[in-house]
TISEMI-118550 format. One record per residue (C-alpha): z, x, y; residue in three letters. Coordinates in steps of 0.001 Angstrom, whole numbers, padded with zeros to 6 digits, always signed. Each point is the difference from the previous one (the first is absolute). Example, Ala and Ser with C-alpha at 12.3 -4.5 7.8 and 13.67 -1.06 7.14 Angstrom:
BEGIN
+007800+012300-004500ALA -000660+001370+003440SER 
//
This chain:
BEGIN
+046313-024100+046262MET -003122-001500-001741GLU -002084+000866+003005GLU +001381+003535+000050ILE -000883+000477-003559HIS -003523-001356+000542GLU -000550+002524+002826ALA +001217+002804-002255ILE -002539-000989-002576VAL -002775-000096+002578LEU +000947+003439+001115MET -000064+001327-003518GLU -003499-001494-000344GLN -001031+002024+003069ASN -000360-003346+002077GLN +001906+001493+002898THR -001130-002191+002819LYS +000929-003246-002008LYS +003464+001448-001049ALA +000790+000856+003596ILE -001195-003380+001273GLU +002110-001825-002518LYS +003237+001848+000884LEU -000669-000496+003758GLU -000557-003819-000491ALA +003146-000165-002071TYR +002237+002193+002106LEU +001058-002728+002713PRO +001475-002317-002793SER +001500+002831-002103ALA +003739+000221-000381ASN +001924+003220+000847GLU -000129+001425-003473GLU -003778-000630-000156GLU -000525+001509+003451ARG +001790+003136-001277TYR -002313+000245-003130THR -002964-000491+002259ILE +001181+002726+002360ALA +000336+002421-003077GLU -003474-000926-001058LEU -001425+000640+003325TYR +001670+003394-000100MET -001676+000713-003487GLN -003264-001028+001415TRP +000247+002113+003127GLY +000451-002895+002467MET +002974+001744+001629LEU -000067-001864+003331GLU -000036-003377-001782GLU +002896+001077-002175ALA +001876+001333+003056LYS -000320-003387+001798ALA +001536-001749-003029ILE +002912+002402-000444ILE +000779+000080+003671ILE +000297-003761-000009GLU +002229+000001-003129LEU +002158+002815+001428SER +000645-002071+003273GLN +001170-002893-002283ARG +002216+002333-002137TYR +000977+002902+002242PRO +002617+001329-002504ASN -002333+000097-002844GLU -000367+003868-000556THR -002856-000452-002761GLU -002227-001540+002756LEU +001027+002758+002528LYS -001000+002762-002605MET -003250-001763-000792LEU -000814-000316+003748LEU +000851+003711+000423GLY -002464+000920-002801GLU -002773-002187+001803ILE +000675+001847+003249TYR -000301+003332-001850ILE -003268-000881-001696ASP -001461-001216+003459LEU +001193+003332+001463GLU +002134-001986+002516GLU +002717+002709-000234ASP +002252-001026+003099GLU +000275-003622-001453GLU +000725+001354-003436ALA +002787+002375+001385ILE +001428-002835+001927ASP +000405-002381-002970ILE +001157+002718-002479LEU +002751+001030+002431ASN +001364-003540-000368GLN +001274+000873-003520PHE +003755+000746-000258THR +001934+001824-002732PRO +000951-003314-001347GLU -003575-001033-000731ASP -001313+000735-003525GLU -003215+001314+001298GLU +001746+002433+002529TYR -000865+003251-001938MET -003512-001099-000452GLU -000166-000723+003830ALA +001282+003493+000625LEU -002487+001685-002018VAL -002968-002021+001648GLN +001443+000770+003391LEU +000096+003691-000807ALA -003765-000089-000954ASP -000860-001830+003178LEU +002016+002501+002132TYR -001652+002877-001717GLN -003405-001510+000621THR +000952-000042+003823GLN +001155+003677-000189GLY +003662-000871+000359LEU +001028+002302-002905PHE +003692+000310+000808GLU +000369-003850+000266VAL -001879-000342-003344ALA +002359+002567-001670GLU +003030-001801+001328GLN -001227-003279-001553LYS -000560+001675-003365LEU +003245+001785-000054LEU +001838-003378+000727GLU -001891-001555-002884ALA +001076+003094-002308LYS +003592-000652+000895GLN -000402-003553-001205LEU -001532+001090-003344ASP +000113+003897-000562PRO -001783-000301-003240SER -003074-001933+001191GLU -003044+002226-000678THR -002170-001795+002515VAL +002228+001179+002815ILE +000082+003630-001349ASP -003838-000070-000157LEU -000220-001562+003554ALA +002253+002773+001350LEU -002072+002666-001791GLY -003128-001468+001434GLU +001333-000063+003430LEU +000971+003612-000101ALA -003246+001021-001665PHE -001936-001773+002801SER +001755+001753+002784THR -000390+003398-001699GLY +003679+000354-001028GLU -000893+001058-003544TYR +003251+001534-001030LEU +001749-003122+001087LYS -002293-002064-001983ALA +000374+001912-003302ILE +003519-001275-000975PRO -001118-003621+000485TYR -003044+000626-002066TYR +001835+001767-002718GLU +002454-002901-000269LYS -002790-002475-000451VAL -001795+002333-002541TYR +003084+000032-002291ARG -000591-003773-000442ASN -003785-000594+000679GLU -002931+002405+000151THR -002304-002547+001656VAL +000953-002680+002427VAL -002897-002402+001081GLY -002772+002372+000825ASP +002180+003012+000765ILE +000259+002700-002642GLU +003406+001564+000706ILE -000672+003206-001816GLY -002935+000576+002428LEU +002195-000623+002989ARG +002439+002424-001173LEU -002752+002550-000640ALA -001317-000499+003460GLU +003368+000075+001560ALA +001015+003189-001753TYR -003388+001660+000901ALA +000345-001011+003661ALA +003466+001580-000031SER -001382+003273-001326GLY +001764-000457-003341LYS -003286+000531-002015PHE +001648+000716-003387GLU +001774-003328+000103GLU -003149-001775+001228ALA -001910+001530-002760LEU +002357-001360-002638THR -000584-003548+001182PHE -003770+000386+000532TYR -000176+001094-003702GLN +001702-003294-000942GLU -002392-002146+002076VAL -003030-001266-001976ASP -002521-000502+002777SER -003751+000551+000245GLU -000076-000680+003710ASN -001902+002827+001690PRO +002219+000299+003020GLU +003075+000112-002455THR -001620+002649-002082LEU -000798+002208+003162PHE +003599-000211+001029ARG +001203+000833-003471PHE -002349+003038-000080GLY +001021+001044+003378PHE +003784-000192-000846THR -000527+002180-003142ALA -001982+002442+002200TYR +003018+000186+002383ARG +002218+000436-002878ALA -001935+003006-001114ASP -001171-001900-003188ARG -003599+000856+000480ILE -000880-000856-003543ASP +001135-003548+000480ILE -001715-000495+003339SER -003219+001249-001552ILE +000287-002464-002946GLN +000873-002952+002283VAL -002702+000674+002539TRP -002638+000530-002653GLU +001114-003546-001312GLN -000420-001362+003477LEU -003615+001373+000325ILE -000819-001753-003289GLN +001352-003303+001286LYS -001405+000433+003643ASP -002384+002759+000497SER -000484-001107+003625GLN +003626+000673+000939PHE -000596+002610+002702PRO +003364+001535+000492SER +000572+001199-003356VAL -002859+002672-000180TYR +001560+002487+002468TYR +003300+000079-001607TYR -001425+000016-003597LEU -002028+003054+001030ALA +003130+001553+001497LYS +001745-000599-003311ALA -002711+001516-002059TYR +000021+003219+002182GLU +003619+000236-000297GLN -000329-000124-003797GLU -002494+002822+000107GLY -002979-002208-000428MET -002164+000901+003023PRO -003248-001316-001468GLU +001443-003382-000791GLU +001575-000009+003448ALA -003460+000639+001675TYR -001835-002676-002067GLU +002742-002558+000778THR -000369+000809+003816ALA -003770-000381-000169ARG +000384-003389-001855LYS +002289-000976+002715GLY -002527+000473+002575LEU -002339-002255-001767ASP +002680-002768+000547VAL +001136+001013+003323ASP -002840+001762+001935GLU +002033+000120+003275PHE +003119+001760-001268ASN +000111+003193+001955LYS +003100+001337-001839GLU -001897-000439-003310LEU -003132+001766+001295TYR +002283+002913+001199HIS +001850+000259-003234TYR -003241-000276-002187ALA -001449+002889+002240GLY +003102+002209-000526VAL -000145-000547-003672LEU -003817+000706-000093ALA +000868+003248+001903HIS +002638+001055-002479LYS -002342-000624-002819LEU -002448+002401+001555GLY -002435-002554+001459ASN +000320+001045+003563SER -003173-001694+001144LYS +001158-003305-001356GLN +003486+000565+001366GLY -001338+000676+003525TYR -002263-003066-000099GLU +002888-002368-001044LEU +002586+001482+002557VAL -002710-000325+002759ASN -000416-003667-001101GLN +003714-000578+000556ALA -000342+001454+003511ILE -003045-002237+000671GLU +002208-002948-000833LEU +002778+001351+002440ASP -000492+002752+002246TYR +003716+000029+000713GLY +000491+000911-003741PHE +001663+003451+000916LYS +000946+001037-003454GLU -003602-000377-001132ALA -001286+001956+003028VAL +002348+002852-000543LEU -000735+000142-003794PHE -003664+000542+000900LEU +000912+002591+002657VAL +002190+002079-002408GLU -002581+000006-002769ASN -002825+000795+002351TYR +002035+002913+001037LYS +000316+001275-003500GLN -003885-000446-000396ASP -000228+001995+003431GLN -002152-002901+001189ASP +000897-000153+003720GLU -003118-001888+000848ASP +001232-002802-002137ALA +003352-000009+001793ILE -001656-000216+003292VAL -002342-002771-000977GLN +002911-001970-001569LEU +002409+000429+002873LEU -002485-000727+002652GLU -000934-003248-001865ARG +003614-001084-000210VAL +000760+000767+003661ILE -003188-001754+001130GLU +001275-003044-001891ASN +003200-000158+002112GLY +002470+002094-001991GLU +000678+002841+002383ASP +002864+001628-001799ASP +001231+003323+001425GLN +000234+001484-003441GLN -003683-000616-000360TYR -000634+001983+003232ARG +001985+002982-001387TRP -002047-000233-003226GLU -003169-000226+001969LEU +000957+003119+002149ALA +000576+001987-003150LYS -003286-001132-001521ALA -002007+000814+003250TYR +001702+003370+000092ARG -001041+000789-003541GLU -003414-001000+000969LEU +000076+002356+003074GLU -000417-002962+002374LEU +002862+001498+002280PHE -000694-002343+002998GLU +000348-003075-002209ASP +003080+001454-001565ALA +001563+000650+003168LEU -000422-003465+001303LYS +001568-001427-003188GLN +003016+002528+000205TYR +000508-001220+003609TYR -000179-003727-001020ASP +002420+000582-002781ALA +002489+002267+001998TYR +001759-003020+001743THR +001116-001302-003391ASN +000815+003292-001685PHE +002105+001814+002661LYS +002928+000158-002440GLU -002112+000813-003102ASP +000498+003658-000766SER -003017+000320-002170ASP -002350-001612+002569PHE +001558+002079+002847LEU -000470+003367-001968LYS -003470-000809-001048GLU -001090-001263+003635PHE +001569+003032+001640GLY -001886+002514-002093TYR -003209-002061+000444PHE +000465+000241+003790LEU +000459+003716-000142VAL -003409+000112-001996GLU -001564-002007+002760GLU +001191+002322+002683GLY +002476-002449+001510LYS +003049+002274-000085ARG +002150-001814+002652ASP -000329-003277-001868GLU +000680+001854-003311ALA +003212+001410+001462LYS +001252-003397+001022GLU -000788-001537-003468VAL +001396+002886-001976LEU +003187-000048+002226SER +000313-003732-000935LYS -000385+001068-003594TYR +002822+002377+000275LEU +002292-002692+001367GLU -000656-001891-003208VAL +000061+003103-002273GLU +002207+002643+001774PRO +000369+002040-003222SER -003747+000965-000223ASP +000240+003432+001140PHE -003576+000870-000744GLU -001289-002553+002549VAL +002744+001055+002364GLU -001295+003526-000181GLU -003687-001216+000303TYR +000937-001913+003220LEU +001520+003088+001423HIS -003247+001917-000587ARG -001840-002792+001762LEU +002303+000190+002940ALA -000989+003683+000409GLU -003669-001039+000855PHE 
//
């Protein structure tokens, strides 16, 4: 053992090469106990292949020595040689002292391979052997949590939580908060979040979001403000904090928060849109239009932003702006039939009747069952002197709205001509 001790001293003195050379030179003459010790040192030093070779040799000499099997299994796991690890861990029997430990390690390996049902079976078997073992309850909770079975995970976590609030690097209260929140039980989740002392930005964001979903806007604002103090570059928080401020009747704070968010994330189309809506509500229409247009520049398929502009341009009676907007959007590949209808109405207001008629025709295919469109298009066709087509369109309208006697009477009058 003197040679081994000298190698340990050399390693402590950072003379790594000399330490390894000393052990390698001594290994052929070492007895079995010393070889086992050298294997353990190799594992500590990250020399897993060398450790594996020694333990395999010892296991072949002592095939019934379960301690060697367990150590070899750990080495296989560390080397990510899962099949070999599974093979050796499956050799343990209920009579072996390490059987329960082998079941837990097998469950972890099967879970890694996506064999979740097999993993659960191994853990449930281990739980039968020792129902009070916290590690098994935690493993069952983690397995259910990883597969999205949050309600199933909660009882296991709660059992662990009654005994320990932290296991390894897992904070059980936080797991319970996340599991309850993912199950839609926001009040219960909020209780656990409030007990967790964490400054992690992602945790604070989820805490605030859970409070928001639980209609505790005051808590969400407080938590999200704390998050921004910890990490002002956390992009997701600004949109929701702005929403929270608006819900609390603080539109100026909401707008300022949205603008700060755009400094952090300049490609966030939703934030541009929301900032524009807020600016519009605060009476700054010009700024609002610029921001929403920027959202559309980022994504011409952002229909909500497009229709927001259309509706507000209508209120401004700015049909030219509607035409420019929709033509730009359509030119960029977003040829939505609702845009065609809105273009038709805008052209009609501008007295560009031929352009309006073309857009109505384009939209007609998609709106044959829409009563508002059919009625509007029918009357427009009459104005354009296309009575036969108008009769056809208004007849379709009456199929959808048979109780509109005013249009029915109007159609009768058209038939007389």
